[in-house]
C-alpha positions as CSV (number, residue, x, y, z in Angstrom):
1,X,3.5,31.7,-37.6
2,X,3.2,28.7,-35.2
3,X,4.6,30.8,-32.4
4,X,1.5,33.1,-32.7
5,X,-1.1,30.3,-32.2
6,X,-2.0,31.7,-28.8
7,X,-3.7,34.6,-30.6
8,X,-6.4,32.4,-32.1
9,X,-9.1,30.2,-30.7
10,X,-8.2,26.6,-30.4
11,X,-9.5,23.4,-28.8
12,X,-6.8,23.7,-26.1
13,X,-3.8,25.9,-25.2
14,X,-0.6,24.9,-23.5
15,X,0.5,26.6,-20.2
16,X,3.1,28.6,-22.1
17,X,0.4,29.8,-24.6
18,X,-1.9,30.8,-21.7
19,X,1.0,32.8,-20.2
20,X,1.8,34.5,-23.5
21,X,-1.9,35.4,-24.0
22,X,-2.0,36.9,-20.5
23,X,1.1,39.0,-21.0
24,X,0.0,40.3,-24.4
25,X,-3.5,41.2,-23.1
26,X,-2.0,43.0,-20.0
27,X,0.3,45.1,-22.2
28,X,-2.5,45.8,-24.7
29,X,-4.9,46.9,-22.0
30,X,-2.3,49.1,-20.4
31,X,-1.8,50.8,-23.7
32,X,-5.5,51.1,-24.5
33,X,-6.5,52.6,-21.2
34,X,-3.6,55.1,-21.4
35,X,-4.8,56.2,-24.8
36,X,-8.4,56.6,-23.6
37,X,-7.3,58.9,-20.8
38,X,-7.6,59.0,-17.0
39,X,-11.4,59.5,-17.1
40,X,-11.7,55.8,-18.2
41,X,-10.2,54.5,-15.0
42,X,-12.8,56.1,-12.8
43,X,-10.6,57.3,-9.9
44,X,-8.5,54.2,-9.9
45,X,-4.8,54.0,-10.5
46,X,-4.0,52.7,-14.0
47,X,-2.4,49.4,-12.8
48,X,-5.3,48.8,-10.4
49,X,-7.9,49.3,-13.1
50,X,-6.1,46.9,-15.5
51,X,-5.8,44.3,-12.7
52,X,-9.5,44.5,-11.8
53,X,-10.6,44.5,-15.5
54,X,-8.6,41.5,-16.5
55,X,-9.2,39.3,-13.4
56,X,-12.9,40.1,-13.7
57,X,-13.1,38.8,-17.2
58,X,-10.8,35.9,-16.7
59,X,-12.8,34.5,-13.7
60,X,-16.2,35.3,-15.3
61,X,-15.8,33.2,-18.4
62,X,-15.2,29.7,-16.9
63,X,-18.0,30.4,-14.4
64,X,-20.5,31.2,-17.2
65,X,-19.4,28.7,-19.8
66,X,-19.1,25.1,-18.8
67,X,-17.0,24.3,-21.9
68,X,-14.1,26.4,-20.6
69,X,-11.8,24.7,-18.1
70,X,-10.3,26.4,-15.0
71,X,-6.7,25.6,-15.9
72,X,-6.3,28.6,-18.3
73,X,-8.1,31.0,-15.9
74,X,-5.9,30.0,-13.0
75,X,-2.7,30.3,-15.0
76,X,-3.8,33.7,-16.4
77,X,-4.8,35.0,-13.0
78,X,-1.4,34.1,-11.5
79,X,0.4,35.7,-14.5
80,X,-1.7,38.9,-14.1
81,X,-1.0,39.1,-10.4
82,X,2.8,38.6,-11.0
83,X,2.8,41.3,-13.7
84,X,0.8,43.6,-11.3
85,X,3.4,43.1,-8.5
86,X,6.3,43.6,-11.0
87,X,4.6,46.8,-12.3
88,X,4.2,48.2,-8.7
89,X,7.9,47.4,-7.9
90,X,9.1,49.0,-11.1
91,X,6.8,51.9,-10.6
92,X,8.5,52.6,-7.3
93,X,12.0,52.0,-8.6
94,X,12.0,53.9,-11.9
95,X,10.6,57.4,-12.0
96,X,10.4,57.5,-15.8
97,X,8.1,54.5,-15.7
98,X,6.0,56.1,-13.0
99,X,5.7,59.2,-15.0
100,X,4.7,57.2,-18.0
101,X,2.0,55.1,-16.3
102,X,0.8,57.8,-13.8
103,X,1.1,61.0,-15.7
104,X,1.9,64.3,-14.0
105,X,-1.0,66.5,-12.9
106,X,-2.4,68.7,-15.6
107,X,-3.2,72.4,-14.7
108,X,-6.8,73.2,-15.6
109,X,-7.1,76.6,-13.8
110,X,-4.3,78.9,-12.8
111,X,-4.7,82.2,-11.0
112,X,-8.4,82.3,-11.9
113,X,-7.9,81.6,-15.6
114,X,-9.1,78.4,-17.3
115,X,-6.5,76.6,-19.3
116,X,-8.1,75.3,-22.5
117,X,-4.9,73.5,-23.4
118,X,-5.1,71.7,-20.0
119,X,-8.8,70.7,-20.6
120,X,-7.9,69.4,-24.0
121,X,-4.9,67.4,-22.7
122,X,-7.0,65.9,-19.9
123,X,-9.8,65.2,-22.3
124,X,-12.5,66.8,-20.2
125,X,-15.2,69.3,-21.0
126,X,-15.8,72.7,-19.4
127,X,-19.1,71.4,-18.1
128,X,-17.3,68.6,-16.1
129,X,-14.8,71.2,-14.7
130,X,-17.6,73.4,-13.5
131,X,-19.4,70.4,-12.0
132,X,-16.3,69.5,-10.0
133,X,-16.0,73.1,-8.8
134,X,-19.6,73.0,-7.7
135,X,-18.9,69.8,-5.7
136,X,-16.3,71.7,-3.8
137,X,-18.7,74.6,-3.2
138,X,-16.8,76.9,-5.5
139,X,-19.1,79.1,-7.5
140,X,-16.6,81.5,-9.1
141,X,-13.6,80.3,-11.2
142,X,-11.8,83.6,-10.4
143,X,-11.5,82.4,-6.7
144,X,-9.4,79.4,-7.7
145,X,-5.6,79.8,-7.5
146,X,-4.9,76.4,-8.9
147,X,-6.9,73.3,-10.1
148,X,-5.1,70.2,-11.2
149,X,-6.3,67.1,-13.0
150,X,-4.7,64.2,-11.2
151,X,-3.7,60.9,-12.7
152,X,-6.5,59.0,-10.9
153,X,-9.3,61.2,-12.5
154,X,-9.8,63.6,-9.6
155,X,-9.5,67.3,-9.6
156,X,-7.4,69.0,-6.8
157,X,-8.7,72.5,-6.2
158,X,-6.8,75.2,-4.3
159,X,-8.5,78.5,-3.5
160,X,-6.8,81.9,-3.6
161,X,-5.7,82.6,0.0
162,X,-8.1,85.6,0.3
163,X,-11.0,83.3,-0.3
164,X,-9.9,80.6,2.1
165,X,-12.1,80.0,5.1
166,X,-11.0,81.7,8.3
167,X,-9.8,79.3,11.0
168,X,-8.7,79.8,14.6
169,X,-5.1,79.5,13.5
170,X,-5.6,82.6,11.4
171,X,-5.8,84.6,14.6
172,X,-3.6,82.3,16.6
173,X,-6.5,81.3,18.9
174,X,-6.2,78.5,21.4
175,X,-8.4,75.5,20.6
176,X,-9.3,72.4,22.5
177,X,-7.7,69.1,21.4
178,X,-9.8,66.9,19.1
179,X,-12.2,64.7,21.1
180,X,-14.1,61.9,19.3
181,X,-17.2,61.0,21.3
182,X,-17.7,57.4,22.2
183,X,-20.9,55.6,21.4
184,X,-22.3,54.1,24.6
185,X,-25.9,53.3,23.4
186,X,-26.8,52.1,19.9
187,X,-30.3,50.9,19.0
188,X,-31.4,50.6,22.6
189,X,-28.4,48.6,23.7
190,X,-25.6,49.7,26.0
191,X,-22.0,49.3,25.0
192,X,-20.5,48.3,28.4
193,X,-16.9,48.3,27.1
194,X,-17.2,51.9,25.9
195,X,-18.9,52.9,29.2
196,X,-16.1,51.3,31.2
197,X,-13.5,53.3,29.2
198,X,-15.2,56.5,30.2
199,X,-15.1,55.3,33.9
200,X,-18.9,55.2,34.1
201,X,-21.3,52.5,35.1
202,X,-24.8,51.4,34.0
203,X,-26.5,53.0,37.0
204,X,-25.0,56.4,36.3
205,X,-26.1,56.2,32.6
206,X,-29.7,55.2,33.4
207,X,-30.1,57.9,36.1
208,X,-28.5,60.6,33.9
209,X,-30.8,59.7,31.0
210,X,-33.9,59.6,33.1
211,X,-33.1,62.9,34.8
212,X,-32.0,64.8,31.7
213,X,-34.0,63.3,28.9
214,X,-36.9,61.6,30.7
215,X,-36.6,58.4,28.7
216,X,-35.5,54.8,28.8
217,X,-32.5,53.1,27.3
218,X,-34.8,51.1,25.0
219,X,-36.1,54.3,23.4
220,X,-32.7,55.6,22.4
221,X,-31.4,55.2,18.9
222,X,-27.9,56.5,19.6
223,X,-26.1,58.1,22.6
224,X,-22.6,59.4,22.7
225,X,-20.4,60.9,25.4
226,X,-17.1,62.9,25.2
227,X,-14.2,63.4,27.6
228,X,-16.1,66.2,29.3
229,X,-19.0,63.9,30.1
230,X,-21.3,65.7,27.7
231,X,-24.0,63.2,26.9
232,X,-25.8,63.4,23.5
233,X,-29.0,61.4,23.0
234,X,-30.9,60.7,19.8
235,X,-34.3,59.1,20.1
236,X,-36.1,56.8,17.6
């Protein structure tokens, strides 16, 4: 029984007992969150959630209670970080462990039909499923070819091809390359570096704004320019 003293409150714990306490807590939380289901981890990976939860509690106690020293918290934090790194390494190395910790996606909808078995396995309600569909602007379950409950608590939704949005590639149309406009004025101040990258100067900018928008630089909240020299101006 003496070897289990680290389970109980004491006046002081040795470094080994702090390490044992950290390892046991880490494994227990891993098991507890797994049992609760992926909704509990709020879109975080299981190991990340355990890491954040444990370090938050370990650091909080000595900061809020002057009677608790920092030694145990420092040792526990180091042990948790080591366990986390080991967990990531083993997760990448062993597929069976990866499948145990990060479970495979669970089908919730398949070819327009809701899988009650999948809802039950993922531990989510029909109301939550419908809410997630609404977030993706999907009003009709019949339009969904496949919906999967991912291990991080998100739902991946794939529409039936006949309900997918039409894009230029559908008709093999030529499109212009993507062009991200550069911000050259923000809150009344010119970004001279961005202006120089567009091979423009301050005089050109001032004259263009006066001629086209009849305003001053100081009156502009935001102004952008693209590679075709299209200038967009947003006033205060």
